[in-house]
MARRO-404702 format. One record per residue (C-alpha): x negated, y, z negated; residue in one letter. Coordinates in nm, 3 decimals, decimal comma. Each point is the difference from the previous one (the first is absolute). Layout:
! residues N
     east    north       up  aa
        X        Y        Z   A
...
This chain:
! residues 298
     east    north       up  aa
    2,516    3,453   -0,255   M
    0,159   -0,353    0,085   A
   -0,195   -0,307   -0,114   D
    0,029   -0,338    0,171   K
   -0,192   -0,336   -0,065   S
   -0,178   -0,162    0,292   L
    0,017   -0,366   -0,119   D
   -0,316   -0,199    0,097   L
    0,067   -0,312   -0,170   G
    0,114   -0,131   -0,374   P
    0,031    0,272   -0,241   R
   -0,056   -0,040   -0,390   P
    0,331    0,054   -0,202   S
   -0,166    0,232   -0,265   R
   -0,330    0,135    0,104   Y
   -0,085    0,241    0,275   T
   -0,388   -0,037    0,002   R
   -0,243   -0,250   -0,059   A
   -0,113   -0,091   -0,354   M
   -0,393    0,062   -0,068   P
   -0,236   -0,300    0,074   D
   -0,099   -0,072   -0,339   T
   -0,030   -0,385   -0,049   P
   -0,154   -0,145   -0,305   S
   -0,267   -0,170    0,192   R
   -0,135   -0,012    0,372   V
    0,103   -0,257    0,252   A
   -0,313   -0,158    0,134   R
   -0,072   -0,259    0,277   V
   -0,304   -0,216   -0,088   V
   -0,162   -0,228    0,283   R
   -0,219   -0,302   -0,070   G
   -0,165   -0,311    0,163   L
   -0,002   -0,320   -0,218   T
   -0,307   -0,124   -0,109   H
    0,006   -0,283    0,258   D
    0,064    0,244    0,261   H
    0,283   -0,190    0,110   H
    0,278    0,242   -0,089   I
    0,062    0,376    0,019   R
    0,234    0,151   -0,237   V
    0,154    0,337   -0,058   A
    0,205    0,087   -0,310   T
    0,207    0,280   -0,079   L
    0,126    0,151   -0,341   D
    0,331    0,181    0,137   A
    0,174    0,098   -0,317   S
   -0,103    0,365    0,066   P
    0,174    0,003    0,347   L
    0,314   -0,140   -0,164   W
   -0,029    0,323   -0,223   D
   -0,028    0,225    0,314   G
    0,276   -0,156    0,169   V
    0,271    0,024   -0,288   R
   -0,117    0,370   -0,062   R
    0,033    0,090    0,377   S
    0,312   -0,180    0,057   H
    0,205    0,022   -0,306   P
    0,331   -0,103    0,203   H
   -0,149   -0,347    0,052   L
    0,074   -0,276   -0,270   D
   -0,266   -0,239   -0,138   G
    0,040   -0,266    0,269   D
   -0,027    0,247    0,276   A
   -0,314    0,137   -0,170   C
   -0,159   -0,340   -0,031   A
    0,089   -0,067    0,373   C
   -0,181    0,323    0,113   L
   -0,296   -0,063   -0,234   T
   -0,051   -0,331    0,165   E
   -0,034    0,134    0,327   L
   -0,225    0,264   -0,122   L
   -0,216   -0,252   -0,153   S
   -0,026   -0,220    0,317   A
   -0,078    0,312    0,198   T
   -0,287    0,082   -0,236   A
   -0,132   -0,349    0,020   L
    0,013   -0,028    0,368   I
   -0,188    0,330    0,021   Q
   -0,278   -0,126   -0,227   S
   -0,082   -0,275    0,256   R
   -0,244    0,245    0,158   G
    0,214    0,276    0,165   H
   -0,037    0,249   -0,261   S
   -0,078    0,252    0,239   A
    0,345   -0,023    0,159   E
    0,327    0,118   -0,101   R
    0,225   -0,314   -0,044   L
    0,412    0,006    0,020   Q
    0,200   -0,279   -0,041   L
    0,371    0,018    0,098   L
    0,254   -0,284   -0,076   L
    0,330    0,015    0,131   K
    0,245   -0,277   -0,086   G
    0,355   -0,122   -0,048   S
   -0,017   -0,020   -0,383   G
    0,069    0,237   -0,296   H
   -0,313    0,195    0,123   A
    0,097    0,163    0,339   K
   -0,352    0,164    0,049   A
   -0,317   -0,017   -0,236   V
   -0,318    0,207    0,101   V
   -0,334    0,025   -0,164   A
   -0,252    0,238    0,125   D
   -0,361   -0,049   -0,129   S
   -0,284    0,274    0,118   W
   -0,393   -0,055   -0,025   P
   -0,032    0,253   -0,293   D
    0,199   -0,228   -0,213   G
    0,323    0,178   -0,010   T
    0,318   -0,234    0,048   I
    0,361    0,054    0,036   R
    0,320   -0,170    0,087   G
    0,358    0,025    0,051   V
    0,298   -0,250   -0,010   L
    0,336    0,027    0,166   D
    0,275   -0,187   -0,162   V
    0,268   -0,172    0,202   S
    0,356   -0,065   -0,115   G
   -0,069   -0,387   -0,011   K
    0,027   -0,040   -0,371   H
   -0,066   -0,362   -0,127   G
   -0,232   -0,090    0,297   S
   -0,380   -0,036   -0,032   P
   -0,196    0,317    0,047   W
   -0,176   -0,140    0,286   I
    0,180   -0,201    0,239   L
   -0,033   -0,099    0,361   A
    0,063    0,080    0,284   P
   -0,218    0,292    0,025   G
   -0,347    0,130    0,044   I
   -0,342    0,081   -0,181   L
   -0,176    0,265    0,194   Q
   -0,363    0,075   -0,096   V
   -0,157    0,327    0,133   M
   -0,389    0,087   -0,031   R
   -0,116    0,326    0,095   S
   -0,369    0,034    0,032   N
   -0,205    0,314   -0,065   P
    0,076    0,125    0,329   D
    0,378   -0,023   -0,057   G
    0,047   -0,273    0,269   K
    0,253   -0,256   -0,120   P
    0,027   -0,357    0,005   Y
    0,338   -0,152   -0,040   I
    0,084   -0,366   -0,071   G
    0,348   -0,165   -0,074   N
    0,102   -0,338   -0,115   S
    0,350   -0,148   -0,041   E
    0,108   -0,024   -0,370   L
   -0,013   -0,368   -0,158   V
    0,167   -0,147   -0,299   E
   -0,153    0,149   -0,311   G
   -0,082    0,340   -0,155   G
   -0,266    0,249    0,061   V
   -0,295   -0,242   -0,040   A
    0,144   -0,250    0,238   A
    0,056    0,282    0,264   Q
   -0,351    0,128   -0,036   V
   -0,159   -0,360    0,005   E
    0,183   -0,076    0,329   A
   -0,108    0,319    0,155   Y
   -0,348   -0,049   -0,097   L
   -0,009   -0,362    0,156   L
    0,204    0,069    0,311   L
   -0,148    0,366    0,098   S
   -0,330   -0,008   -0,139   E
   -0,090   -0,373   -0,028   Q
   -0,080    0,037   -0,345   V
    0,076   -0,285   -0,258   Q
    0,063    0,166   -0,340   A
    0,211   -0,083   -0,301   S
    0,181    0,298   -0,146   L
    0,151    0,008   -0,372   T
    0,189    0,309   -0,094   L
    0,193    0,065   -0,345   W
    0,184    0,303   -0,143   C
    0,218   -0,028   -0,311   D
    0,310    0,213    0,072   A
    0,028    0,065   -0,388   S
   -0,330    0,070   -0,106   T
   -0,197    0,119    0,319   G
   -0,291   -0,255   -0,052   E
   -0,098   -0,058    0,369   A
   -0,305   -0,131    0,191   G
   -0,111   -0,191    0,303   G
   -0,245   -0,272    0,095   L
   -0,109   -0,074    0,364   M
   -0,235   -0,296    0,058   V
   -0,165   -0,088    0,335   E
   -0,181   -0,323    0,041   P
   -0,328    0,050    0,204   M
   -0,019   -0,218    0,335   P
   -0,264   -0,236   -0,157   H
    0,209   -0,059   -0,329   C
   -0,001   -0,375   -0,081   P
    0,339   -0,172   -0,027   P
   -0,052   -0,084   -0,360   E
   -0,072    0,348   -0,086   R
    0,312    0,126    0,199   L
    0,218   -0,272   -0,199   A
   -0,131    0,153   -0,333   R
    0,086    0,343    0,107   L
    0,353   -0,092    0,102   V
    0,027   -0,168   -0,365   Q
   -0,127    0,327   -0,159   A
    0,243    0,207    0,201   I
    0,298   -0,215   -0,102   E
   -0,115    0,005   -0,368   G
    0,062    0,380   -0,003   L
    0,363   -0,064   -0,065   D
   -0,094   -0,090   -0,369   V
   -0,207    0,298   -0,049   V
    0,201    0,309   -0,125   R
   -0,026    0,334    0,218   N
   -0,194    0,201   -0,292   W
   -0,243   -0,274   -0,026   E
   -0,077    0,021    0,383   R
   -0,275    0,250   -0,031   T
   -0,281    0,055    0,243   T
   -0,251   -0,175   -0,200   D
    0,227   -0,312   -0,052   F
    0,109   -0,012    0,359   L
   -0,350    0,006    0,136   L
   -0,124   -0,280   -0,256   D
    0,331   -0,179    0,093   W
   -0,067   -0,028    0,380   V
   -0,392   -0,033   -0,087   N
    0,060   -0,280   -0,223   Q
   -0,224    0,161   -0,264   G
   -0,196    0,305   -0,038   K
   -0,254    0,130    0,239   G
    0,188    0,129    0,298   I
   -0,175    0,252    0,226   E
    0,178    0,330    0,001   E
    0,005    0,144    0,350   L
    0,178    0,317   -0,082   S
    0,232    0,194   -0,196   A
    0,222    0,312    0,082   S
    0,287    0,200   -0,197   D
    0,327    0,083    0,142   L
    0,217    0,273   -0,098   H
    0,392    0,009    0,089   Y
    0,016    0,371    0,138   R
    0,217    0,141    0,257   C
   -0,202    0,212    0,266   R
    0,302    0,212    0,093   C
   -0,073    0,396   -0,017   N
    0,190    0,317    0,146   R
   -0,275    0,056    0,265   R
    0,051   -0,338    0,159   S
    0,377    0,019   -0,025   L
    0,006    0,331    0,179   L
   -0,241   -0,148    0,254   G
    0,222   -0,295    0,063   T
    0,309    0,221    0,043   L
   -0,197    0,248    0,222   Q
   -0,068   -0,292    0,221   G
    0,375   -0,019    0,084   F
    0,137    0,156    0,309   P
    0,147    0,369   -0,078   K
    0,337   -0,094    0,085   A
    0,002   -0,275   -0,262   Q
   -0,168    0,224   -0,255   Q
    0,300    0,248    0,029   R
    0,244   -0,291    0,004   D
   -0,143   -0,049   -0,353   L
    0,120    0,344   -0,107   F
    0,325   -0,008    0,175   A
    0,203    0,036   -0,312   E
   -0,250    0,090   -0,257   L
   -0,307    0,207   -0,061   D
   -0,194   -0,217   -0,229   T
   -0,060   -0,364    0,025   L
   -0,099   -0,240   -0,279   E
   -0,205   -0,297    0,115   I
   -0,056   -0,279   -0,219   R
   -0,323   -0,218    0,037   C
    0,075   -0,364   -0,002   D
   -0,298   -0,113   -0,177   Y
   -0,001    0,227   -0,295   C
    0,345    0,169   -0,013   S
   -0,175    0,346    0,013   M
    0,238    0,263    0,134   V
   -0,126    0,270    0,234   Y
    0,227    0,315    0,082   S
   -0,060    0,125    0,358   V
    0,135    0,331    0,097   S
    0,106    0,107    0,362   R
   -0,248    0,277   -0,009   E
   -0,280   -0,239   -0,126   E
    0,059   -0,237    0,301   L
    0,136    0,212    0,273   L
   -0,153    0,348   -0,104   G
    0,364    0,109    0,028   E
    0,197    0,205   -0,248   D
    0,324   -0,158   -0,170   P
    0,311    0,051    0,253   V
């Protein structure tokens, strides 16, 4: 019986299936409101997401894992703004070392992603020209898609520009991921419309001051107190995230069965078994001619 691999994207060099989802701690998004009710804040401990990325994409180096983790973090923080009942996808396509980066977050707390590396070594991971596409799918499955042109800067700069231009939301997003240790996280702050100029100025100083704070010190409690300028922040919500793929044999077969019959037969023109690899987790599924077409091997 002949085998052939149907390439659906970048593949690992050593592994043929996803590593188990066993992070040392759970990624968590916490949202709060400062005691003066002038600033909304959301924080994320994203180190477990880094762990999920490196386990599911062992072909990616540390810098690539960091880039993907930052987009996952941005997606989770945007979703925490009140769209938790929606599926949220961010697709970033640029001219840098990252050809395309995708983050996919679901209402049940599962999140996954994939990064396609270009051949442009030495260039920034995120580089214009390109687009950031944001797709929201409500519970009825109806999508809303928004696009923005890439600007100068990394993932955080792209998301800030999208929120301002497409959703008229003024927000500051800070993302970090150490490519060697995997210490990762995010902070999103949104001044309320009535925020006084002097309070806004102190907020800017606080955000700029994070540069001197080491990544491992940026815990949820620390960040909330840092933005609040003292203890006493009002916690609005908290939700856990798990890096986990949603692929399975049933959904894969459903997708293939949606192809025209002629196209299905073309897949088996020179083989009796397909090996299809999931881009998100590297899991490999074997699909036989008989399983898809109900025909015995020729």
